[in-house]
N, C-alpha and C positions, 0 to 999 in steps of 0.2 A: 703416667701409667701407674706409679706406686706412690703418688704424692700424699695420699691420706692413709690413715690407719685402717679405715674401712676398705680401701682398695687393696692394701697389703693383706689384710685378713681374708678378703674375698679370694685373692690369688692363692693363698695357702690352702684355703678350703677347696678351691677348684682342682688343685693338683694333689690334694690329700697329703700336704706337707705339715708335719707337726711343728710346734714352736721349737721343740728340742732339735729336730732335724735341721730346721733353719739355722739355729744357733751353731750347730756343728759345722755348718758350711762356712762359718766365719765371714760371710759376706754381709755387706750393708745394703740397705735399700737404695742408697745413693749410687753405689757401684752397679747394682742391677739396673738401675735407671740409665746409667751411662752405657751399659752393654746394650740395652734395648734401643736406645736412641741411635747408637752407632750402627746397629744391625738394620734398623729401619731406613737409615740413610743409604745403606748399601744393598737393600733388598732388590731394587730394580736391576742393579749390576749382577747380582746372583742369578736373577731370573733370566736376564739376557744371555749370560754365559751358558747356563744349563740349556736354555732353549736353542742356542747355536749348536751345541754338541748334539742335542736331540735331533735337530733337523739334518745334520750331517749323517748321523747313524741311521736315521730313518730312510735315507737314500740307498742304503745297502740292500741288495736284492734278497738276501737271506734273512733279513729282519722282518718278522711278521707281526710283532707286538712290542710296543715300547711306550713307556710313560715316564714322567718326571715330576718332581715336586721340589719346592723350596720351603724349608722349615719356616713355620710361623713364629712370631716373636715370643709369644707366651710359652710354648713348649721349649723354646731355646732357653729361656730364663729358668724354667723348671729343671732342665738338664744341667745347667750351670750349677744350680743349687745342689743337685744330686751328686754331681761328679767332683765338686771342689774338695770335699774331704779326702778323696783319693789323692788329689794333687798336693794337698797340704801334707799328707804323710810322706810324699816324695820331696818335701821342702820347697814346693812351688805353690802357686795359687792362680786361679783363673781370675782375670781382670778384663776391663774393657779394652786393654791394649793387646791381649793375647787370646781372647776367647775363640777367635776364628781358627787358631791353630790347635786348640784343645778340643773343640767340638767338630768332629769330622763329617757330620752328616747335614751340613747346612743346606746342601742341595744334592739330589740324587737322581740319576737316570736309571 
């Protein structure tokens, strides 16, 4: 996903992330690749979970409109880059082992 410099630059352009803002995140492309790979492995699980809740809630008579979504991988990576400076100020950092507890909108009903 981020294996080449062209792919990295394209990603930064797509999400309007400056080189400076990327440096401030203190993240490496290798770490972002690990996050993306881990998330993609679990994407079906996220979808199944949110779909199960969706189907249960939809059975309620008073619910007239309902939708759900599972975050796509590229917006997830952008959000990790954007939020990591805040975590760094708290003495923490977002990584492939904790991103799912730091980013709380991976799936929404």
